[in-house]
C-alpha positions in Angstrom: 29.9 -54.4 -26.1 28.6 -57.9 -26.0 30.5 -60.2 -28.3 28.1 -61.7 -30.8 28.7 -64.2 -33.5 27.7 -64.0 -37.1 27.1 -66.8 -39.6 29.3 -65.9 -42.5 31.3 -68.1 -44.8 34.0 -66.5 -46.9 32.0 -67.2 -50.1 29.0 -65.4 -48.8 30.9 -62.6 -47.1 30.0 -59.7 -49.3 26.9 -61.1 -51.1 24.4 -60.6 -48.3 26.0 -57.6 -46.6 26.3 -55.3 -49.6 23.0 -56.3 -51.3 21.0 -53.2 -52.1 23.6 -51.1 -50.3 22.6 -52.6 -47.0 26.1 -52.1 -45.5 29.6 -51.0 -46.4 31.9 -53.9 -45.7 35.7 -53.6 -45.8 37.8 -56.7 -44.9 40.9 -56.8 -42.8 44.0 -58.5 -44.3 47.1 -59.5 -42.5 50.4 -58.2 -43.8 52.2 -60.3 -46.4 54.8 -61.6 -43.9 52.1 -63.1 -41.7 50.1 -64.8 -44.4 50.5 -68.6 -44.6 49.6 -69.0 -48.2 49.0 -67.1 -51.4 45.3 -67.2 -50.6 44.1 -63.6 -50.7 40.4 -64.3 -50.4 38.2 -62.1 -48.2 38.8 -62.4 -44.5 36.1 -62.9 -42.0 37.6 -60.0 -40.0 36.1 -56.8 -41.3 34.5 -53.4 -40.7 30.8 -53.1 -41.3 28.9 -49.8 -41.5 25.1 -50.1 -41.7 22.7 -47.6 -43.2 21.6 -46.6 -39.7 25.2 -45.5 -39.0 26.0 -48.5 -36.8 29.7 -49.3 -37.0 30.6 -52.9 -36.2 34.1 -54.4 -36.0 34.2 -58.1 -36.6 37.5 -59.3 -35.1 39.0 -62.7 -34.7 40.7 -62.3 -31.4 39.1 -63.6 -28.2 38.2 -61.3 -25.3 39.3 -63.1 -22.3 39.7 -60.2 -19.8 42.7 -58.6 -21.4 40.7 -55.8 -23.0 41.7 -56.6 -26.5 38.5 -55.6 -28.2 38.6 -52.2 -26.7 42.2 -51.6 -27.8 41.5 -52.8 -31.3 38.3 -50.8 -31.5 40.3 -47.7 -30.5 42.7 -48.2 -33.4 39.8 -48.7 -35.9 37.5 -45.9 -34.6 40.3 -43.4 -34.6 41.4 -44.1 -38.1 37.9 -44.4 -39.4 36.6 -41.3 -37.6 33.7 -43.2 -36.1 31.6 -42.2 -33.1 33.3 -44.1 -30.2 30.1 -44.3 -28.3 28.3 -46.3 -31.0 31.0 -49.0 -31.6 30.0 -52.7 -31.5 32.4 -55.6 -31.6 31.5 -59.1 -32.8 33.4 -62.3 -33.6 33.1 -64.5 -36.6 32.1 -68.0 -35.9 33.9 -70.0 -38.6 37.7 -70.3 -38.2 39.0 -69.6 -41.7 42.5 -69.7 -43.1 42.4 -66.0 -44.2 43.3 -64.7 -40.8 46.2 -66.3 -39.0 48.9 -65.5 -36.6 52.4 -66.3 -37.6 52.2 -69.8 -36.2 49.6 -70.5 -38.8 46.5 -70.8 -36.7 43.6 -68.6 -35.5 44.6 -68.3 -31.8 44.6 -65.5 -29.3 48.0 -66.2 -27.8 51.4 -64.6 -27.6 50.3 -61.0 -27.0 49.6 -60.7 -30.7 46.3 -58.9 -30.5 47.6 -55.4 -30.9 51.1 -55.8 -32.4 50.0 -58.1 -35.2 46.6 -56.5 -36.0 47.5 -52.8 -35.5 48.6 -52.1 -39.1 45.8 -54.2 -40.8 43.2 -52.5 -38.6 44.4 -49.0 -39.5 44.6 -49.9 -43.2 41.1 -51.3 -43.4 39.7 -48.3 -41.4 41.5 -45.9 -43.8 40.0 -47.7 -46.8 36.5 -47.4 -45.4 37.1 -43.7 -44.6 38.3 -42.9 -48.1 35.3 -44.7 -49.6 32.9 -42.7 -47.4 34.8 -39.5 -48.2 34.7 -40.1 -51.9 31.0 -40.8 -51.8 30.4 -37.6 -49.7 32.6 -35.5 -52.1 30.5 -36.6 -55.1 27.3 -35.9 -53.1 28.4 -32.4 -52.0 30.2 -31.5 -55.2 33.6 -30.8 -53.4 37.1 -32.2 -53.5 37.7 -35.2 -51.2 40.7 -33.3 -49.7 38.4 -30.7 -48.3 36.5 -33.3 -46.2 37.2 -34.8 -42.8 35.7 -37.9 -41.1 34.7 -37.0 -37.5 32.5 -38.8 -35.0 30.5 -40.7 -37.6 30.1 -37.9 -40.1 31.9 -36.7 -43.2 32.3 -33.0 -42.6 32.9 -30.1 -45.0 34.2 -27.5 -42.6 34.2 -24.6 -45.1 30.5 -24.8 -45.7 29.4 -26.3 -42.4 27.7 -29.2 -44.2 28.1 -32.8 -43.0 26.7 -36.2 -43.9 26.4 -39.2 -41.5 28.2 -42.4 -42.4 24.9 -44.3 -42.7 23.6 -42.0 -45.5 26.7 -42.7 -47.6 26.8 -46.5 -47.3 25.0 -47.2 -50.5 27.2 -44.9 -52.7 30.4 -45.9 -50.9 29.6 -49.6 -51.4 29.7 -49.1 -55.2 33.2 -47.7 -55.1 36.4 -49.8 -55.5 38.3 -50.4 -52.3 41.5 -48.3 -52.4 44.6 -50.5 -52.4 46.9 -47.9 -50.7 44.8 -45.6 -48.5 46.4 -42.6 -46.8 46.7 -43.1 -43.0 45.9 -40.3 -40.6 48.9 -38.2 -39.5 50.0 -38.6 -35.9 48.5 -35.3 -34.9 45.0 -36.6 -35.7 45.5 -39.8 -33.7 43.6 -38.6 -30.6 41.9 -41.8 -29.4 44.8 -44.2 -29.2 47.1 -43.3 -26.4 44.2 -42.5 -24.1 42.7 -44.4 -21.3 39.1 -45.1 -22.3 36.6 -47.4 -20.6 36.5 -50.9 -21.8 33.7 -51.8 -24.1 32.9 -55.0 -22.2 32.8 -53.4 -18.7 29.0 -52.5 -18.6 27.9 -56.0 -19.5 30.3 -57.5 -16.9 29.3 -55.1 -14.2 25.6 -55.8 -14.8 26.0 -59.5 -15.1 24.7 -59.5 -18.7 28.0 -60.8 -20.2 27.6 -64.3 -21.6 30.4 -66.7 -20.7 30.4 -70.3 -22.0 29.1 -71.6 -18.7 26.1 -69.3 -19.0 24.9 -70.7 -22.4 21.4 -72.2 -22.5 19.9 -74.0 -25.4 16.4 -75.4 -25.8 16.3 -79.0 -24.8 19.9 -78.9 -23.5 21.4 -81.8 -21.7 24.5 -81.8 -19.5 27.6 -83.8 -19.4 30.2 -84.7 -16.8 33.5 -86.4 -17.5 35.3 -89.4 -15.9 38.9 -89.3 -17.2 41.9 -91.5 -16.7 43.8 -90.4 -13.7 47.1 -91.4 -15.2 47.7 -89.0 -18.1 48.8 -91.6 -20.7 46.1 -94.1 -19.9 42.8 -94.7 -21.7 39.6 -96.7 -21.2 40.0 -100.5 -21.1 36.3 -101.1 -20.4 33.2 -99.6 -18.8 29.8 -100.8 -17.9 27.1 -98.4 -19.0 24.5 -100.4 -17.1 26.2 -99.5 -13.9 24.7 -96.0 -14.1 21.8 -96.3 -16.6 19.2 -96.5 -13.9 20.4 -93.5 -12.0 18.2 -90.4 -12.0 18.3 -88.3 -15.2 21.0 -90.3 -17.0 20.5 -90.4 -20.7 23.8 -91.8 -22.2 27.3 -92.8 -21.5 29.7 -91.7 -24.3 33.3 -92.9 -24.8 35.7 -90.1 -25.4 39.5 -90.0 -25.6 41.0 -90.9 -22.2 37.6 -91.5 -20.6 33.8 -91.1 -20.8 31.1 -88.4 -20.7 27.9 -89.2 -18.8 25.0 -87.2 -20.2 22.0 -86.4 -18.0 19.2 -84.0 -17.5 21.3 -81.9 -15.1 25.0 -81.5 -14.5 24.8 -82.7 -10.9 23.0 -85.9 -12.0 25.7 -86.4 -14.7 28.5 -85.8 -12.2 27.0 -88.3 -9.6 26.7 -90.9 -12.3 30.2 -90.2 -13.7 31.7 -90.8 -10.2 29.7 -94.0 -9.9 30.5 -95.4 -13.4 32.1 -98.8 -13.3 35.1 -98.1 -15.5 38.6 -99.6 -15.9 41.5 -97.8 -17.3 44.5 -99.3 -19.1 47.8 -99.8 -17.3 50.8 -97.8 -18.6 54.5 -97.5 -18.0 53.8 -94.1 -16.3 51.6 -95.7 -13.5 54.5 -95.3 -11.0 55.7 -91.9 -12.2 56.5 -89.4 -9.4 57.9 -85.9 -9.1 61.1 -87.4 -7.6 61.5 -89.6 -10.7 60.9 -86.6 -12.9 63.5 -84.6 -11.1 66.0 -87.3 -11.4 65.4 -87.5 -15.2 66.0 -83.7 -15.4 69.2 -83.9 -13.4 70.4 -86.7 -15.7 69.7 -84.3 -18.6 71.9 -81.6 -17.0 74.8 -84.2 -16.8 74.5 -85.6 -20.3 77.5 -85.4 -22.6 75.7 -85.7 -26.0 73.6 -82.5 -26.0 74.1 -80.3 -29.1 74.7 -76.6 -28.9 71.6 -74.6 -29.8 72.8 -71.1 -29.4 76.4 -69.9 -29.8 77.7 -66.4 -29.7 81.5 -65.9 -29.8 83.6 -68.9 -28.7 82.3 -71.9 -26.9 85.7 -72.6 -25.3 85.7 -69.1 -23.8 82.3 -69.8 -22.2 83.9 -72.8 -20.4 87.1 -71.1 -19.5 88.5 -71.0 -16.0 90.6 -67.9 -16.7 88.7 -65.7 -14.3 86.2 -65.9 -11.5 83.7 -68.7 -12.0 80.1 -68.5 -10.8 77.9 -71.6 -11.0 74.3 -72.3 -10.0 71.3 -74.6 -10.7 67.7 -73.7 -10.7 64.4 -75.5 -11.1 60.6 -74.8 -11.4 57.7 -77.2 -11.0 54.7 -78.1 -13.1 52.0 -75.5 -13.0 48.3 -75.6 -13.9 46.2 -72.6 -15.0 43.3 -72.4 -12.6 41.0 -70.3 -14.9 38.1 -69.1 -12.8 35.6 -70.3 -15.3 35.7 -74.1 -15.5 36.5 -75.8 -18.7 33.2 -76.3 -20.6 31.6 -76.3 -24.1 28.0 -76.6 -25.4 27.6 -78.5 -28.7 24.9 -79.3 -31.2 26.4 -81.8 -33.6 25.1 -83.9 -36.4 26.8 -85.4 -39.5 25.9 -82.3 -41.4 26.6 -79.5 -39.0 28.4 -78.9 -35.7 27.9 -75.7 -33.7 29.7 -74.9 -30.5 29.4 -72.3 -27.8 32.7 -72.1 -26.0 35.2 -69.7 -24.4 38.3 -70.5 -26.4 41.6 -69.0 -27.4 42.1 -71.6 -30.1 39.4 -71.7 -32.7 41.6 -73.2 -35.3 42.8 -75.8 -32.8 39.2 -76.9 -32.3 38.7 -77.0 -36.0 41.7 -79.3 -36.5 40.8 -81.4 -33.5 37.2 -82.1 -34.8 38.4 -82.6 -38.3 40.9 -85.2 -37.3 38.7 -87.0 -34.7 35.3 -86.7 -36.3 35.9 -85.7 -39.9 34.1 -82.4 -39.4 35.0 -80.2 -42.3 35.7 -76.4 -41.8 32.5 -75.4 -43.7 30.4 -77.6 -41.3 31.8 -76.1 -38.1 30.5 -73.0 -36.4 32.2 -71.7 -33.2 30.4 -69.1 -31.2 33.1 -67.6 -29.0 31.8 -66.3 -25.7 33.6 -64.3 -23.2 36.4 -66.3 -21.4 36.6 -66.5 -17.7 40.4 -66.6 -17.9 42.5 -68.3 -20.6 46.2 -68.1 -19.8 47.0 -70.6 -22.5 44.8 -73.4 -21.1 41.9 -72.6 -23.4 43.9 -73.2 -26.6 43.1 -76.9 -26.5 40.2 -78.6 -28.1 39.5 -81.7 -26.0 36.4 -80.2 -24.4 34.9 -79.3 -27.8 35.5 -82.9 -29.0 33.9 -84.3 -25.8 30.8 -82.1 -26.2 30.4 -82.8 -30.0 30.7 -86.6 -29.4 28.2 -86.3 -26.5 25.7 -84.4 -28.7 26.1 -86.9 -31.6 25.3 -89.7 -29.1 21.9 -88.2 -28.2 20.8 -87.4 -31.7 22.3 -83.9 -32.1 20.6 -82.5 -29.0 22.6 -79.7 -27.3 24.9 -80.9 -24.6 26.9 -78.8 -22.3 30.0 -80.7 -21.0 31.4 -79.1 -17.9 34.6 -80.2 -16.1 34.8 -79.9 -12.3 37.7 -78.0 -10.8 39.3 -81.4 -9.8 39.0 -82.6 -13.4 40.9 -79.7 -14.7 43.7 -79.7 -12.0 44.2 -83.5 -12.2 43.5 -84.4 -15.8 44.2 -81.1 -17.5 47.3 -79.5 -19.1 50.4 -78.2 -17.4 53.3 -75.8 -17.8 56.4 -77.9 -18.1 58.8 -78.5 -15.2 62.4 -77.5 -16.0 65.9 -77.4 -14.6 68.7 -75.1 -15.6 72.5 -75.1 -14.9 74.6 -71.9 -15.4 78.3 -71.3 -15.5 79.7 -67.8 -16.0 83.3 -66.5 -16.1 83.9 -62.9 -14.8 86.8 -60.7 -15.6 88.7 -58.5 -13.1 86.0 -55.9 -13.3 83.3 -58.4 -12.6 81.9 -58.4 -16.2 80.7 -61.6 -17.7 83.1 -62.8 -20.5 81.5 -66.1 -21.0 78.4 -68.0 -20.0 77.3 -71.6 -20.5 73.6 -72.6 -20.0 72.3 -76.1 -20.0 68.5 -76.4 -19.8 66.8 -79.8 -19.1 63.2 -80.6 -19.7 60.5 -81.3 -22.3 60.1 -79.7 -25.7 56.5 -78.5 -26.0 56.8 -76.9 -29.4 56.5 -80.1 -31.4 52.9 -80.5 -30.2 52.2 -77.1 -31.8 53.8 -77.8 -35.2 57.3 -76.4 -34.4 60.1 -78.5 -35.8 63.2 -77.7 -33.6 65.6 -78.1 -36.5 63.5 -75.9 -38.8 63.1 -73.3 -36.0 66.8 -73.3 -35.4 67.4 -72.4 -39.0 64.7 -69.8 -39.1 66.0 -68.1 -35.9 69.7 -68.2 -36.6 70.4 -70.9 -34.0 72.5 -73.9 -34.6 70.2 -76.8 -33.7 67.3 -78.1 -31.6 65.6 -74.8 -31.0 62.2 -74.9 -29.3 60.7 -71.5 -28.6 58.4 -73.0 -26.0 61.5 -74.1 -24.0 64.3 -71.6 -24.9 62.5 -68.3 -25.2 64.2 -65.8 -22.9 67.5 -67.7 -23.0 68.6 -68.1 -26.6 67.3 -64.6 -27.4 68.3 -62.8 -24.1 69.4 -59.2 -24.6 72.4 -58.8 -22.4 75.8 -58.2 -24.1 77.9 -61.3 -23.3 80.7 -61.9 -25.7 80.9 -65.7 -25.4 77.5 -67.4 -24.9 76.4 -71.0 -25.2 72.9 -72.5 -24.7 72.0 -76.2 -24.8 68.8 -78.0 -24.3 68.8 -81.6 -22.9 65.4 -82.8 -24.1 63.6 -84.9 -21.4 60.3 -86.2 -22.7 57.6 -86.7 -20.0 54.2 -88.5 -20.3 52.4 -85.5 -19.1 50.1 -83.3 -21.2 51.7 -79.8 -21.6 50.2 -76.5 -22.4 51.4 -72.9 -22.6 51.1 -71.2 -19.3 51.0 -67.4 -19.4 54.3 -66.1 -21.0 55.3 -69.8 -21.6 59.1 -70.3 -21.5 59.9 -66.8 -20.3 58.2 -67.5 -17.0 60.9 -70.0 -16.0 63.8 -68.7 -18.1 63.2 -65.2 -16.7 63.5 -66.6 -13.2 66.6 -68.6 -14.1 68.5 -65.9 -15.9 67.6 -62.9 -13.8 68.4 -64.8 -10.6 71.7 -65.8 -12.0 72.5 -62.2 -13.0 72.1 -61.3 -9.4 74.4 -64.1 -8.3 77.0 -62.7 -10.7 76.5 -59.2 -9.4 77.0 -60.4 -5.9 80.1 -62.3 -6.8 81.4 -59.2 -8.5 80.5 -57.1 -5.5 78.4 -54.7 -7.6 75.0 -53.2 -7.3 72.4 -55.3 -9.2 71.2 -52.3 -11.2 74.7 -51.1 -12.0 75.6 -54.7 -13.0 72.8 -55.0 -15.4 73.5 -51.6 -17.0 77.1 -52.7 -17.5 75.8 -55.5 -19.7 73.3 -53.5 -21.7 75.6 -51.6 -24.1 73.5 -50.5 -27.0 70.3 -51.9 -25.5 68.3 -48.6 -25.3 64.9 -50.2 -24.4 66.3 -52.3 -21.6 68.2 -49.3 -20.2 65.1 -47.2 -20.5 63.0 -49.5 -18.4 65.8 -50.1 -15.9 66.2 -46.4 -15.4 62.5 -45.8 -15.0 61.9 -48.6 -12.5 65.0 -47.4 -10.5 63.5 -43.9 -10.4 60.1 -45.1 -9.4 61.5 -47.3 -6.6 64.1 -44.9 -5.4 66.6 -47.7 -5.9 69.6 -45.6 -5.0 68.1 -44.7 -1.6 67.9 -47.1 1.4 64.8 -49.4 1.3 62.1 -48.6 3.9 62.7 -50.2 7.3 62.2 -53.9 7.3 62.0 -54.2 3.5 64.5 -55.4 1.0 64.5 -54.8 -2.7 65.1 -57.0 -5.7 65.3 -56.2 -9.4 64.7 -58.1 -12.6 64.3 -57.1 -16.3 63.0 -59.4 -19.1 62.2 -58.9 -22.7 59.4 -61.0 -24.0 56.7 -60.8 -26.7 58.2 -57.6 -28.2 58.1 -55.7 -24.9 60.7 -54.9 -22.1 59.6 -55.0 -18.5 61.6 -54.2 -15.4 60.3 -54.8 -11.9 61.5 -53.9 -8.4 59.9 -55.9 -5.6 59.9 -54.7 -2.0 59.5 -57.7 0.4 60.0 -58.7 3.9 61.0 -62.1 5.3 61.4 -63.4 8.8 62.7 -66.9 8.1 59.3 -68.5 8.1 57.1 -66.3 5.9 57.4 -63.8 3.0 55.3 -60.7 2.5 55.5 -58.5 -0.6 54.5 -54.9 0.1 55.2 -53.1 -3.1 56.0 -53.9 -6.8 57.2 -51.2 -9.2 56.8 -52.0 -12.9 58.3 -50.2 -15.9 57.2 -51.4 -19.4 58.2 -50.4 -22.9 55.5 -51.8 -25.2 55.9 -49.2 -27.9 52.9 -46.8 -28.2 50.5 -47.7 -25.4 47.1 -47.8 -27.2 45.1 -47.7 -23.9 47.5 -46.8 -21.1 44.9 -47.6 -18.4 44.6 -51.2 -19.8 48.4 -51.5 -19.9 48.5 -50.6 -16.3 45.7 -53.0 -15.4 47.5 -55.9 -17.3 50.7 -55.2 -15.4 48.9 -55.2 -12.1 47.1 -58.5 -13.0 50.4 -60.0 -14.2 52.1 -59.3 -10.9 49.3 -60.9 -8.9 49.2 -63.9 -11.2 53.0 -64.4 -11.1 53.3 -63.7 -7.4 50.8 -66.5 -6.5 52.9 -68.9 -8.6 56.2 -67.8 -7.1 54.9 -68.0 -3.6 53.3 -71.4 -3.4 51.9 -73.0 -6.6 53.1 -76.3 -7.9 51.7 -79.6 -9.2 53.4 -82.8 -7.9 53.0 -86.2 -9.4 52.6 -89.5 -7.5 51.6 -92.8 -9.1 51.3 -91.2 -12.5 48.8 -88.6 -11.5 48.6 -85.1 -10.1 48.3 -84.9 -6.3 46.7 -81.4 -6.2 43.0 -81.1 -6.9 41.4 -77.7 -6.0 42.0 -74.3 -4.5 42.7 -75.7 -1.1 45.9 -77.5 -2.2 46.7 -75.3 -5.2 46.3 -71.9 -3.7 45.8 -68.7 -5.6 46.9 -65.4 -4.2 44.2 -64.0 -1.8 43.0 -60.4 -2.0 44.6 -59.6 1.4 48.0 -60.7 0.1 48.1 -58.5 -3.0 50.8 -55.9 -3.0 50.5 -52.3 -4.1 51.6 -52.2 -7.8 52.9 -49.0 -9.4 53.2 -49.0 -13.2 55.3 -46.7 -15.4 54.9 -46.7 -19.2 58.0 -45.9 -21.1 57.6 -44.6 -24.7 60.8 -44.0 -26.6 59.5 -44.7 -30.1 59.8 -48.5 -29.9 57.9 -50.9 -32.1 54.6 -52.2 -30.7 55.0 -55.1 -28.3 52.6 -57.3 -26.3 51.1 -56.5 -22.9 49.2 -59.6 -21.7 52.3 -61.8 -21.3 55.4 -59.7 -20.6 54.4 -58.6 -17.0 54.8 -62.2 -15.7 58.5 -63.1 -16.1 60.3 -60.5 -14.0 58.3 -61.0 -10.8 59.7 -64.3 -9.5 63.3 -63.4 -10.0 62.8 -59.9 -8.6 61.2 -61.4 -5.5 63.9 -64.0 -5.1 66.5 -61.4 -5.4 64.8 -59.3 -2.8 64.8 -62.2 -0.4 68.5 -62.7 -1.0 69.0 -59.1 -0.1 67.0 -59.7 3.1 68.3 -63.1 4.2 71.4 -63.9 2.2 69.6 -67.1 1.3 69.5 -67.7 -2.5 66.3 -69.2 -3.7 67.0 -71.4 -6.7 63.8 -73.5 -6.7 60.2 -72.5 -6.9 57.8 -72.1 -5.2 59.0 -70.1 -2.2 56.8 -72.1 0.1 59.3 -74.9 -0.1 61.8 -72.5 1.6 59.5 -70.3 3.7 56.7 -72.7 4.7 54.2 -70.4 6.4 
């Protein structure tokens, strides 16, 4: 269904909706462990049932192609007993502190959409169902236990009588909300676990879905940006008169790191922005290059003053020479996100009120950005979240919202849509960090790892998101200097290694960083699973057998390894001309194993088939889990094959699809997905399919060529 936005403040949440029995409204509340304060006020996430029987779920997670609204609606409709065909999904338009993910903000990140919201969704739906049932019991003169909620009706099977939800709204609204509702037993949960069509598909197929770039407002102007090419630079001066006479130009507005030219059309604004006489400040980073960055990272690997972050067993044993020693170094480049929908936002902003139309993953980031830069208070801010044409972590930032709001203020509050070109986003945007990693493992006579030492070198991104490394170390049981944005997938890896040491040599870089899909697990999965293969080769053991030898007690990891081995016929010879590689990574509460079948001729690489096994707990919508795994493989494969951002003279060298190439349709492999359900807790789906692909592919290429790829992308090794 089309995501709509409703103008509700927490204070007015119930007043209008319940007046005269107009609707039954039941709020969703996060569990106590996820709440950031003792504030138990009514959340803006809720179930609303109108007198005409319409059931609307107002949910605070952004639909960016991952199908989250459909999965959440399945959970709600099943527990409520609603008619699935009449469900509507909306989004609130004020980011409020009542609904937050564990990091403390309203953000659609980290594959939290199902695993965090599942229990609150069921609880709220059960509360609404019990209120409707009690109202029907009073109306029919029967016991509530004799009634059942089915397809939008409360049914008394014994007499054949039934009442539609809409007829019961008035009476139900007068009842207290039950604190501890009874959830449906498993045998009545017939909607989750099924592949159902996504709610947003009809609008997207017919072209009626509204993305931020589609927004039109009466009297709307358009803005194009001119940003400092060196990331740490800002404006020194600009001459507005240099473009004021150009066709359509209305204003030139200073914004952080640059300027926005406002004009009657975007093309007019873009032409003027390119022609604007502007001077940027000089910075120490003006000569920064990828070579210099790599040298800084190598120096980090060699430092002698790096504290231990993670320690299991004895550090001395991890550095022992009493056994076969395996050593290797790996690296990954900067990556950008390449969302298909360009970065854009439409704003109408005055001193009294600011309203935005934007495809965002980070409503609360926008709130904090505008509050800090423009003193816009939460009650003055309204964010209409449209569909997102891709997010991948890039759309958690608030710079475009600030630019649009400042541009609107500059033209008296008229609506202004600020749109970045592809080049703006690639060259002045946000990046996944570049990292290097050094491994050292000691193997016993059976080839098993008795000790491992890992040194990671690169930036800490977590500080920008409010994560203090020392506090995070204490909270996670690490010793010191723990940044989940850098060490996820290393410090918490699941293999059984008795003596295990992880260190992070922090290397600060003057480059804007942003989570890239699966964040640290993308590079740490590549590092660790590639090195596990190197250890297996040194031990002379099969990669699958080797991993199993290090998974004692790890039922979920063993289950996905077994499933992917069965799917790929691992124990049989690979098809002629193909070689296989294996990897398994736990991330975001899910375990994913992948086998890649690839061919290499020394000049090029072709991936024919990828097998994926995932344990994400109970698959709410198996079809969507399969689709997410397939999309993850395509996304990760493009990055592994040829994507990188390089820096010269303090700026990104790449600019568009021609020199930062996404995977083409003809290059996509066949992807087979197996869902493993062994009673595990709910995990994420949007992120975990990414990390295993690159190491599985690199391991397949080693099997084919005996050439070990330790640096991505593969185009640096296989140029064509």
